[in-house]
N, C-alpha and C positions, 0 to 999 in steps of 0.2 A: 348440412348448411344450406340456407336458402339461396336461391339464384340471385336475389337482390344483394344479399350479403357478399356473395362471391364477386359480384360485379363491382360493388363499392370497394371491396378489398383490393381487387386488381387495379382499379383506377387510382387507388391511393398508393399502392406498393411500387408501381412503375416510377412515378416521379420521386418517391422516397429513395429508391435505390439509385436513381440517376443523381440526385442531390448528394447523397452520402458518398457515392463513388467519386463524384466531382470534388467534394471537399477533401476527401482522403488523398486523391490524386494531387491536389495542390500542395498539401503538406509534404507528401513524398517527393514531389518535384523540387520544392525548395530545399529539403534536406539533401537531395541527390546532388544539387549544385555544390554543396559543401563536402560531401563524402565520396563523390564519384572517383576522384583520383586515388583516395586511400583504398577503396574497394578494388580498383584495378591493380594496385601495387600488391595488395595482400592476397588477392584471388581466393577469397574464402568460399566455402561451399554455399550453394544456393539456399540451403536451410538456414545457415547462419545469417545471410543477408535478409531473408524473410523474417527471421526472428528479430533482427535489429529494427527493421521498419515497423513491425508489429509492436515492439516495445516502445519505439519512439512515438508512435501515434496514440498508443493506449491512454496516456493522461489527458489527451485532447478530446477523447470521445464524449466526455460529459458535456462538452460544448457543441461538438459537431453534430451529435445525434439530435439534440433539441432544435438546432438550426435547420437540419434536414427535415424534421417533422413540421416545423413552421412553414417552410416553403412548400412542402408536399401537400399539407392540409389546405393552405391558401389556394394553391393551384387546383386541387381536386374540387373544392367547394365552388371556386370561381367557374370552373369548367362545367360543373353540374348546373349552376344557375344560368350560365351563358346559353346552354341548350335547353333551358326550361325543364331539366330533369327533376329538380327538387319539386317544382310545381306539379309535375305529373305523378311523382311518388306520393305527394301529400294528397292529391286528388283521388288516389287509389286507396286512401284510408291508412297509409303507412305513417306512423308517427315519426317525428324528426329524430327522436332518440334512437329508433331502430336504424334510421338512415346513417347516423354518425357513429353507431356502435362499433363497426369495424375499425374506424380511425382511433377511437378511444382504446380498443383492445390492443391494437398495435402499439400505441403509446405506452400502455401499461406494461406490455411485454418488454419493450425497450427500456423502460424505467428499471425493471428488475435486472435486465442485462447490464445497465450502467452500474447498478449497485454491486453486482457480482464482479464486474471488471475492476471497479475502483478498489474493492477490498481484496480480491484474490488473485488478480492478474497484473494490473497496472503498476503497483509498487515495485515488485521484483523485476518485472519485464522492462520497465523504463530504466531501472538501475543497471540491469544487464546491458541494455542498449548504450547507456553512458559508458560503461566499462569497455564495451567493444569499440566504441569510438576512440576512447583514450588509448586503447591498446592497438589502434590502427587495424582493427578487424582481425586481430590474431587471438585465437582462443587461449585463455589463461586456464591451465589445468587445475591449479590450486591457488586460490586467492587467499592470502594470509594477512592478518592484522598484527601489528606489533605495538608494544608499550601502551596497553589499554588500561586506563584508570576507570574505576567504577565505585561510586559512593552511594551506599545504602543508608541514607540518613535516619530513617525510622528505626533501623536495627543497630545503628552505630558501627557499621562495618565499612572498611575501605579495601577494595581489591586493586592489586597492581599485577597485571598479566604481561609477561614478556612477549608471548606469541600465541595466536590461536588461528585455526584454519576455518574459512567459511564453509568448506565442504564437510568438516567434522568439528562443529563448535563444542561438542561434548568434551573434547580434550584440550586442556590448557597447559601450556608449557611455561615453566618459570613463574610460579605463583607466589605472591606475598599477600597475606590476609591480616589486616589490623582490626582488632575488635576493641571497642571502647566501652567503658562503664556508662551508666545513665547520667553521671555527672560530667561526662566528657573526658575523663582521664583514661589513659591507655590501660587495657587489661592484658592483652597478649598480642604478640606478632607471630604469625605462623607462616613459614616459608616451606615450599616443596618444589621438587624438581618438576613435578607435573601434578595436575589434578584432573580427575575424570568424573563425569556425571553418569552414574550407573544406578539403575533401579530406583530412580527418584531421589537420589542424594549424591552429595559430593564425596569423593574418595581422594585423599591426599597421599601421594607416594613419597616415602622417606621425609616426613614432615619434621621440621625443627621448630622449637618453641622458645620464645623469649617473653617471660612474664614481667609485669611491672606493678609497683605498689600505687597507692592513691596519689603519690607525688610524682609519678612517672619515673621512678628510679627502678632500674633492672633488679630483679630478684631471682632466686633459684626456682626451678620448676617444681611446683607442689605435687606433681604426679609423675615421678620419674619412670614408673613402670609403663605408663601410657606413652611417654615420650620415646621410649625405646622401640615402639612398634613401627615396623617399616611401612605399614599401610593402615590408614585409619579413616573411618567413615564419619561424616559430620551431618547427621540428619536434621540438625537445627538450622542449617543454612537454607534460606528460602530463595536465594538467587537462582536463576535459571540461565542456561547457555544463551538463550535469545536476548536476555538482558544485556549481555556483553556485546552481542552482535549489533544491537540497536545503538550502542555508543559510537559505532563506526558508520552509521547510516545518516544521510541527510534527512531532515524532517519531512521533506516532500515524498520520501520513499517509505514512510511509515503507513501501516494500515490503521484504520480507526481503532482497532483493538490495541495496537501498539501505542497509539497516541494516548488513549485512556490509561494504559499501564504506565506510560512514562510520567504522566501527571500524578498518578497515585504513588509512584516511587521517588518523586522529586518534589517534596513539599517545600523545599527551600527556594523555589522559583519566586521571582518578584511578581507583583500583581499584574504589571504590564505583560510579562512573559506568559503568565497563566491566561490572561485575557486573549492574547494573540493566538496561543495554541488552542484555546477553547473555540475561538472563532473558526480556526481551520477545521476543527472537528465538525462543527455545525455546518460549515460550508460543504464538507464532504458528504454529510448525511442528507443535506437538502438538495444536492445536485440531481438525484434521480427524479425528484418531484417536478423539476423543470420540464421534463418530457410531457407530463400530463397537463401542466398549467399552460404551456405554450401551445399545445394542441387545442385545449379549450378556448384559448384566445383566438387561434387561427380560424376555427370553424365559423364563428359569426362574422369575423372580418372578411373571410372569403365569400360568404353569402352576400354581405353588404356590397362588396366590390363587383360581384357578378350581376 
């Protein structure tokens, strides 16, 4: 790495770290005013408190990081111009692109970091922070969901689940599955004490069947031999455990992949709902680019003010 590159990088990273730490400190301080008494009462481990604040801050990083880049780039370029360093560098035959390349490289790295945080960390970490706050900072060993409905409209199937655990979503307790014909009439109701997702398919334990004719009148089971089986696999069911978990998540805790999957499996949404959710997807995808755009804006602005 060239000496000039190291110098520009150092002059840029110092104010960047100061700005970012300052912004994060403000957010932590405001949240601490609200949560301090709860933390004192619960006396959670330090790791739990750190995880809470990390999860609380994570959704805001897509705004805080570009803001820190803006201020740091403005200050760096202003400081260079104030001391005529830009003029000296240009007089030495160094192009302006080489001078600002470290700033753009840092912005690109942080843009990738924002992308990874938004997709792989912020959704579940911020949800865990919310759960900790609601539980008054007491760890919940097994978070369970009850009375979960799930409608797979393209396949004509309705699931009703009595209970499922967030720690083990592959196991469903008290399952009722209703399958409809293409014309909308009921084909069969399948109930089971539990269902488990194993080897890429659903297995029902002690299933019971109720078939219907085209007029929705109950009829006898056409396959009594199959009905007597205590365990049966259903390879045609394409629902996955995460589909049911998403029904219990707020939209803000979805990843981009979850958002796309939700739209694909819910074609009955209104146009306004689809437009709103599509906007959220595009906003999530566009957030990392703000790091680069705002840095490109700050560089000439800092030179002009200097």
